[in-house]
MDTraj code that builds the backbone (N, CA, C; nanometers):
import mdtraj as md
import numpy as np

residues = "MET ALA ALA THR ARG ASN PRO PHE THR ASP GLU GLN ILE ALA VAL LEU LYS GLU ASN PRO TYR VAL ALA ILE VAL ASP ARG ASN ARG VAL CYS PHE THR ALA THR PHE LYS GLU LEU PHE TRP SER LEU TYR THR LYS GLY MET MET PRO SER GLU ILE LEU ARG ARG SER ASN ILE ASP PRO LYS MET LEU GLY THR ALA ARG THR ARG GLY MET VAL ALA ASN LEU LYS LYS GLU ILE ALA ARG HIS GLY SER PHE THR ASP VAL ILE VAL ILE ARG THR ARG THR SER GLU ILE GLN THR GLY THR LYS LYS ASP ASN GLU ILE GLY LEU LEU ARG ALA GLU ASN GLU TYR LEU LYS GLN GLU LEU GLU PHE VAL LYS LYS ILE VAL ALA ALA GLY GLY GLU VAL ARG".split()
xyz = np.array([
    [0.0837, -0.1172, 0.0000],
    [0.0000, 0.0000, 0.0000],
    [0.0887, 0.1242, 0.0000],
    [0.0550, 0.2235, -0.0804],
    [0.1335, 0.3456, -0.0917],
    [0.1210, 0.4287, 0.0352],
    [0.2293, 0.4966, 0.0672],
    [0.2286, 0.5822, 0.1846],
    [0.1459, 0.7069, 0.1567],
    [0.0754, 0.7525, 0.2578],
    [-0.0061, 0.8727, 0.2445],
    [0.0833, 0.9942, 0.2631],
    [0.0662, 1.0915, 0.1756],
    [0.1429, 1.2150, 0.1865],
    [0.0477, 1.3270, 0.2236],
    [0.0905, 1.4087, 0.3159],
    [0.0093, 1.5224, 0.3569],
    [0.0289, 1.6355, 0.2570],
    [-0.0786, 1.7038, 0.2209],
    [-0.0635, 1.8174, 0.1298],
    [0.0128, 1.9305, 0.1976],
    [0.0835, 2.0085, 0.1165],
    [0.1559, 2.1228, 0.1684],
    [0.0576, 2.2366, 0.1978],
    [0.0872, 2.3125, 0.3026],
    [0.0082, 2.4320, 0.3340],
    [0.0567, 2.5469, 0.2453],
    [-0.0190, 2.6553, 0.2414],
    [0.0222, 2.7731, 0.1647],
    [0.1570, 2.8251, 0.2138],
    [0.1777, 2.8238, 0.3449],
    [0.3022, 2.8715, 0.4026],
    [0.4193, 2.7834, 0.3606],
    [0.3992, 2.6509, 0.3634],
    [0.5048, 2.5587, 0.3234],
    [0.5383, 2.5754, 0.1751],
    [0.4363, 2.5945, 0.0924],
    [0.4583, 2.6165, -0.0514],
    [0.5416, 2.7424, -0.0719],
    [0.5082, 2.8482, 0.0004],
    [0.5823, 2.9745, -0.0116],
    [0.7287, 2.9559, 0.0268],
    [0.7536, 2.8828, 0.1360],
    [0.8908, 2.8574, 0.1811],
    [0.9663, 2.7754, 0.0764],
    [0.9043, 2.6710, 0.0247],
    [0.9703, 2.5856, -0.0746],
    [0.9978, 2.6611, -0.2044],
    [0.9072, 2.7474, -0.2458],
    [0.9270, 2.8252, -0.3693],
    [1.0479, 2.9175, -0.3593],
    [1.0803, 2.9604, -0.2388],
    [1.1949, 3.0491, -0.2185],
    [1.3275, 2.9754, -0.2316],
    [1.3269, 2.8438, -0.2190],
    [1.4504, 2.7662, -0.2239],
    [1.4967, 2.7512, -0.3687],
    [1.6226, 2.7842, -0.3983],
    [1.6722, 2.7759, -0.5359],
    [1.6801, 2.6325, -0.5895],
    [1.6737, 2.5340, -0.5022],
    [1.6785, 2.3942, -0.5451],
    [1.5418, 2.3392, -0.5847],
    [1.4351, 2.4132, -0.5599],
    [1.3002, 2.3667, -0.5901],
    [1.2596, 2.4178, -0.7279],
    [1.2243, 2.3234, -0.8179],
    [1.1810, 2.3603, -0.9523],
    [1.0313, 2.3896, -0.9534],
    [0.9522, 2.3000, -0.8959],
    [0.8066, 2.3140, -0.8930],
    [0.7558, 2.2638, -0.7588],
    [0.6581, 2.3336, -0.7043],
    [0.5911, 2.2854, -0.5837],
    [0.4432, 2.3185, -0.5957],
    [0.3595, 2.2233, -0.5575],
    [0.2162, 2.2468, -0.5490],
    [0.1656, 2.1772, -0.4236],
    [0.0385, 2.1674, -0.4080],
    [-0.0190, 2.1108, -0.2844],
    [0.0333, 1.9702, -0.2525],
    [0.0564, 1.8904, -0.3558],
    [0.0846, 1.7494, -0.3318],
    [0.2246, 1.7029, -0.3676],
    [0.3045, 1.7878, -0.4337],
    [0.4359, 1.7400, -0.4727],
    [0.5358, 1.8537, -0.4778],
    [0.6612, 1.8138, -0.4745],
    [0.7711, 1.9074, -0.4910],
    [0.8707, 1.8419, -0.5868],
    [0.9172, 1.9195, -0.6839],
    [1.0144, 1.8715, -0.7821],
    [1.1400, 1.9565, -0.7677],
    [1.2546, 1.8898, -0.7687],
    [1.3810, 1.9576, -0.7462],
    [1.4590, 1.9763, -0.8762],
    [1.5517, 2.0713, -0.8742],
    [1.6350, 2.1002, -0.9907],
    [1.7389, 1.9902, -1.0096],
    [1.7959, 1.9854, -1.1293],
    [1.9020, 1.8884, -1.1579],
    [2.0217, 1.9127, -1.0662],
    [2.0514, 2.0392, -1.0378],
    [2.1621, 2.0727, -0.9482],
    [2.1426, 2.0093, -0.8114],
    [2.0211, 2.0210, -0.7590],
    [1.9932, 1.9614, -0.6284],
    [2.0018, 1.8087, -0.6349],
    [1.9452, 1.7515, -0.7401],
    [1.9473, 1.6054, -0.7543],
    [2.0913, 1.5532, -0.7561],
    [2.1787, 1.6222, -0.8292],
    [2.3194, 1.5810, -0.8357],
    [2.3861, 1.5939, -0.6999],
    [2.3618, 1.7054, -0.6318],
    [2.4174, 1.7260, -0.4984],
    [2.3667, 1.6196, -0.4018],
    [2.2349, 1.6000, -0.4021],
    [2.1732, 1.5014, -0.3136],
    [2.2336, 1.3637, -0.3386],
    [2.2406, 1.3226, -0.4658],
    [2.2888, 1.1888, -0.5001],
    [2.4351, 1.1705, -0.4612],
    [2.5141, 1.2736, -0.4852],
    [2.6557, 1.2674, -0.4502],
    [2.6740, 1.2448, -0.3004],
    [2.6036, 1.3225, -0.2207],
    [2.6144, 1.3091, -0.0747],
    [2.5514, 1.1800, -0.0242],
    [2.4406, 1.1399, -0.0847],
    [2.3718, 1.0162, -0.0435],
    [2.4598, 0.8944, -0.0692],
    [2.5239, 0.8897, -0.1844],
    [2.6094, 0.7743, -0.2165],
    [2.7370, 0.7716, -0.1330],
    [2.7683, 0.8837, -0.0688],
    [2.8834, 0.8881, 0.0220],
    [2.8426, 0.8534, 0.1646],
    [2.7125, 0.8202, 0.1838],
    [2.6659, 0.7747, 0.3142],
    [2.5913, 0.8759, 0.3982],
    [2.5699, 0.9967, 0.3476],
    [2.4972, 1.0963, 0.4261],
    [2.3478, 1.0644, 0.4247],
    [2.2845, 1.0844, 0.5366],
    [2.1413, 1.0594, 0.5494],
    [2.0611, 1.1648, 0.4712],
    [1.9501, 1.1225, 0.4072],
    [1.8679, 1.2168, 0.3310],
    [1.8242, 1.3388, 0.4124],
    [1.7868, 1.3189, 0.5373],
    [1.7411, 1.4324, 0.6187],
    [1.8532, 1.5343, 0.6394],
    [1.9754, 1.4883, 0.6538],
    [2.0883, 1.5798, 0.6707],
    [2.1172, 1.6554, 0.5411],
    [2.1046, 1.5871, 0.4278],
    [2.1239, 1.6529, 0.2976],
    [2.0190, 1.7626, 0.2797],
    [1.8965, 1.7321, 0.3154],
    [1.7890, 1.8310, 0.3036],
    [1.8170, 1.9518, 0.3928],
    [1.8590, 1.9267, 0.5176],
    [1.8888, 2.0369, 0.6095],
    [1.9995, 2.1256, 0.5532],
    [2.1053, 2.0636, 0.4992],
    [2.2161, 2.1393, 0.4398],
    [2.1703, 2.2235, 0.3210],
    [2.0618, 2.1813, 0.2588],
    [2.0083, 2.2513, 0.1414],
    [1.8967, 2.3479, 0.1796],
    [1.8837, 2.3756, 0.3088],
    [1.7803, 2.4660, 0.3622],
    [1.6384, 2.4185, 0.3326],
    [1.6198, 2.2876, 0.3395],
    [1.4872, 2.2272, 0.3229],
    [1.4573, 2.1500, 0.4505],
    [1.3473, 2.1815, 0.5141],
    [1.3095, 2.1153, 0.6378],
    [1.2593, 1.9740, 0.6058],
    [1.3314, 1.8704, 0.6490],
    [1.2879, 1.7337, 0.6198],
    [1.1525, 1.6990, 0.6810],
    [1.1183, 1.7641, 0.7926],
    [0.9875, 1.7397, 0.8537],
    [0.8751, 1.7930, 0.7650],
    [0.9047, 1.9010, 0.6915],
    [0.8052, 1.9577, 0.6015],
    [0.7738, 1.8586, 0.4888],
    [0.8773, 1.7919, 0.4377],
    [0.8564, 1.6939, 0.3310],
    [0.7941, 1.5660, 0.3849],
    [0.8371, 1.5247, 0.5012],
    [0.7863, 1.4020, 0.5605],
    [0.8654, 1.2807, 0.5153],
    [0.8492, 1.1729, 0.5872],
    [0.9240, 1.0498, 0.5612],
    [0.8902, 0.9898, 0.4257],
    [0.7628, 0.9873, 0.3905],
    [0.7218, 0.9246, 0.2641],
    [0.7818, 0.9969, 0.1439],
    [0.7782, 1.1296, 0.1440],
    [0.8362, 1.2046, 0.0320],
    [0.9871, 1.1865, 0.0268],
    [1.0514, 1.1849, 0.1413],
    [1.1970, 1.1688, 0.1454],
    [1.2367, 1.0325, 0.0906],
    [1.1689, 0.9283, 0.1345],
    [1.1983, 0.7937, 0.0820],
    [1.1671, 0.7859, -0.0670],
    [1.0562, 0.8473, -0.1058],
    [1.0182, 0.8488, -0.2469],
    [1.1206, 0.9214, -0.3317],
    [1.1791, 1.0281, -0.2760],
    [1.2798, 1.1039, -0.3479],
    [1.4013, 1.0161, -0.3770],
    [1.4464, 0.9426, -0.2779],
    [1.5611, 0.8530, -0.2966],
    [1.5278, 0.7485, -0.4034],
    [1.4098, 0.6899, -0.3949],
    [1.3690, 0.5886, -0.4926],
    [1.3602, 0.6474, -0.6332],
    [1.3043, 0.7670, -0.6452],
    [1.2916, 0.8310, -0.7764],
    [1.4269, 0.8682, -0.8355],
    [1.5201, 0.9120, -0.7514],
    [1.6537, 0.9442, -0.8012],
    [1.7240, 0.8176, -0.8503],
    [1.7057, 0.7079, -0.7794],
    [1.7631, 0.5802, -0.8238],
    [1.7080, 0.5411, -0.9607],
    [1.5768, 0.5590, -0.9794],
    [1.5150, 0.5276, -1.1082],
    [1.5680, 0.6187, -1.2187],
    [1.5784, 0.7477, -1.1871],
    [1.6245, 0.8438, -1.2884],
    [1.7679, 0.8140, -1.3313],
    [1.8531, 0.7819, -1.2361],
    [1.9922, 0.7461, -1.2672],
    [1.9966, 0.6182, -1.3501],
    [1.9153, 0.5188, -1.3139],
    [1.9137, 0.3923, -1.3871],
    [1.8635, 0.4112, -1.5307],
    [1.7625, 0.4948, -1.5493],
    [1.7044, 0.5152, -1.6825],
    [1.7887, 0.6042, -1.7717],
    [1.8381, 0.7165, -1.7150],
    [1.8995, 0.8188, -1.7979],
    [2.0494, 0.8363, -1.7756],
    [2.1002, 0.7870, -1.6646],
    [2.2421, 0.8014, -1.6357],
    [2.2814, 0.9372, -1.5796],
    [2.1870, 1.0309, -1.5752],
    [2.2128, 1.1640, -1.5196],
    [2.0804, 1.2256, -1.4772],
    [2.0898, 1.3452, -1.4202],
    [1.9707, 1.4154, -1.3746],
    [1.9446, 1.5360, -1.4634],
    [1.8168, 1.5701, -1.4787],
    [1.7810, 1.6877, -1.5582],
    [1.6736, 1.7671, -1.4863],
    [1.6528, 1.8900, -1.5360],
    [1.5434, 1.9728, -1.4860],
    [1.4127, 1.9346, -1.5531],
    [1.4206, 1.8504, -1.6542],
    [1.3011, 1.8086, -1.7263],
    [1.2185, 1.7189, -1.6362],
    [1.0890, 1.7458, -1.6343],
    [0.9978, 1.6716, -1.5495],
    [0.8925, 1.6078, -1.6376],
    [0.8595, 1.4829, -1.6118],
    [0.7567, 1.4141, -1.6888],
    [0.6281, 1.4177, -1.6081],
    [0.5215, 1.4611, -1.6739],
    [0.3925, 1.4713, -1.6069],
    [0.2916, 1.3881, -1.6828],
    [0.2213, 1.3021, -1.6142],
    [0.1139, 1.2251, -1.6760],
    [-0.0173, 1.2903, -1.6375],
    [-0.0933, 1.3294, -1.7374],
    [-0.2214, 1.3932, -1.7110],
    [-0.3292, 1.2870, -1.7036],
    [-0.4514, 1.3277, -1.6735],
    [-0.5635, 1.2347, -1.6639],
    [-0.5906, 1.1651, -1.7969],
    [-0.5485, 1.2243, -1.9062],
    [-0.5719, 1.1651, -2.0378],
    [-0.4534, 1.0797, -2.0829],
    [-0.3640, 1.0486, -1.9915],
    [-0.2443, 0.9688, -2.0163],
    [-0.1466, 1.0365, -2.1109],
    [-0.1665, 1.1630, -2.1374],
    [-0.0751, 1.2396, -2.2214],
    [0.0512, 1.2660, -2.1412],
    [0.1665, 1.2485, -2.2023],
    [0.2916, 1.2721, -2.1316],
    [0.3515, 1.4022, -2.1830],
    [0.3861, 1.4895, -2.0908],
    [0.4442, 1.6182, -2.1262],
    [0.5802, 1.6286, -2.0603],
    [0.6783, 1.6786, -2.1336],
    [0.8092, 1.7023, -2.0747],
    [0.8508, 1.8435, -2.1081],
    [0.9377, 1.8994, -2.0290],
    [0.9864, 2.0331, -2.0577],
    [1.0445, 2.0995, -1.9360],
    [1.0618, 2.2268, -1.9465],
    [1.1186, 2.3049, -1.8372],
    [1.0127, 2.3305, -1.7319],
    [1.0513, 2.3973, -1.6262],
    [0.9596, 2.4304, -1.5175],
    [0.8376, 2.5061, -1.5700],
    [0.8596, 2.6068, -1.6532],
    [0.7496, 2.6877, -1.7054],
    [0.6583, 2.6029, -1.7948],
    [0.7181, 2.5192, -1.8797],
    [0.6388, 2.4312, -1.9661],
    [0.5508, 2.3387, -1.8830],
    [0.6072, 2.2837, -1.7765],
    [0.5320, 2.1910, -1.6921],
    [0.4203, 2.2605, -1.6166],
    [0.4449, 2.3829, -1.5718],
    [0.3394, 2.4570, -1.5033],
    [0.2235, 2.4838, -1.5982],
    [0.2557, 2.5189, -1.7221],
    [0.1518, 2.5418, -1.8223],
    [0.0763, 2.4117, -1.8491],
    [0.1494, 2.3016, -1.8610],
    [0.0867, 2.1713, -1.8829],
    [-0.0061, 2.1324, -1.7694],
    [0.0378, 2.1578, -1.6463],
    [-0.0465, 2.1276, -1.5304],
    [-0.1739, 2.2112, -1.5317],
    [-0.1607, 2.3382, -1.5652],
    [-0.2777, 2.4259, -1.5698],
    [-0.3740, 2.3836, -1.6808],
    [-0.3196, 2.3423, -1.7942],
    [-0.4060, 2.2951, -1.9027],
    [-0.4795, 2.1676, -1.8623],
    [-0.4084, 2.0752, -1.7987],
    [-0.4707, 1.9507, -1.7543],
    [-0.5792, 1.9788, -1.6507],
    [-0.5518, 2.0700, -1.5589],
    [-0.6504, 2.1064, -1.4580],
    [-0.7722, 2.1715, -1.5233],
    [-0.7478, 2.2569, -1.6221],
    [-0.8562, 2.3227, -1.6940],
    [-0.9449, 2.2195, -1.7632],
    [-0.8849, 2.1217, -1.8284],
    [-0.9620, 2.0167, -1.8959],
    [-1.0448, 1.9368, -1.7956],
    [-0.9841, 1.9061, -1.6817],
    [-1.0547, 1.8312, -1.5779],
    [-1.1753, 1.9106, -1.5276],
    [-1.1551, 2.0396, -1.5036],
    [-1.2645, 2.1232, -1.4538],
    [-1.3764, 2.1357, -1.5572],
    [-1.3414, 2.1398, -1.6848],
    [-1.4432, 2.1429, -1.7904],
    [-1.5271, 2.0152, -1.7862],
    [-1.4613, 1.9015, -1.7709],
    [-1.5327, 1.7739, -1.7628],
    [-1.6225, 1.7704, -1.6398],
    [-1.5702, 1.8199, -1.5292],
    [-1.6477, 1.8224, -1.4056],
    [-1.7714, 1.9104, -1.4214],
    [-1.7571, 2.0252, -1.4851],
    [-1.8684, 2.1154, -1.5088],
    [-1.9740, 2.0498, -1.5974],
    [-1.9321, 1.9805, -1.7013],
    [-2.0260, 1.9104, -1.7886],
    [-2.1032, 1.8036, -1.7108],
    [-2.0354, 1.7358, -1.6200],
    [-2.1000, 1.6345, -1.5368],
    [-2.2074, 1.6974, -1.4483],
    [-2.1751, 1.8108, -1.3867],
    [-2.2712, 1.8809, -1.3010],
    [-2.3906, 1.9286, -1.3834],
    [-2.3650, 1.9794, -1.5036],
    [-2.4734, 2.0238, -1.5914],
    [-2.5689, 1.9084, -1.6227],
    [-2.5146, 1.7896, -1.6450],
    [-2.5977, 1.6729, -1.6759],
    [-2.6835, 1.6338, -1.5554],
    [-2.6269, 1.6448, -1.4362],
    [-2.7034, 1.6138, -1.3143],
    [-2.8183, 1.7126, -1.2989],
    [-2.7887, 1.8409, -1.3170],
    [-2.8935, 1.9435, -1.3066],
    [-3.0008, 1.9233, -1.4120],
    [-2.9600, 1.8931, -1.5350],
    [-3.0565, 1.8706, -1.6435],
    [-3.1440, 1.7488, -1.6171],
    [-3.0910, 1.6503, -1.5464],
    [-3.1685, 1.5300, -1.5147],
    [-3.2555, 1.5502, -1.3916],
    [-3.2591, 1.6667, -1.3371],
    [-3.3438, 1.6940, -1.2225],
    [-3.2718, 1.6715, -1.0903],
    [-3.1440, 1.6477, -1.0955],
    [-3.0657, 1.6329, -0.9742],
    [-3.0896, 1.5042, -0.8999],
    [-3.1559, 1.4076, -0.9608],
    [-3.1821, 1.2801, -0.8938],
    [-3.0636, 1.1867, -0.9065],
    [-3.0342, 1.1175, -0.7985],
    [-2.9291, 1.0166, -0.7985],
    [-2.9956, 0.8821, -0.8224],
    [-2.9420, 0.8076, -0.9158],
    [-3.0027, 0.6775, -0.9474],
    [-2.9170, 0.5639, -0.9018],
])
top = md.Topology()
chain = top.add_chain()
for i, resn in enumerate(residues, 1):
    res = top.add_residue(resn, chain, resSeq=i)
    for name in ("N", "CA", "C"):
        top.add_atom(name, md.element.get_by_symbol(name[0]), res)
traj = md.Trajectory(xyz[None], top)
């Protein structure tokens, strides 16, 4: 069973956005720059604990939580195995299984487009319920 991650608060998002190692942060995830990934991996493979690496990078490990920290290590291992290096490019899977890659700005635009499409679908669903008289069957 997957570990539950707590959503970030507005204050936590603001703090993370100020960190130069953070590429993207939203309520449910944080994505780091290639520079941070390389630094993290270098120190991790030398035996430093993830929480200490985060502290050195001015990131509160308690803010991320244990599940995100463990997930970060696992994701970096996958990225190294697949690509042999780290990049700022982030892969995002939308609800339509469309895969988008690009820079931080490209990904933010992609996320907003995916959210917009989802909200359009949700609105159409609500319209159908209202048109049917609001009855649940």
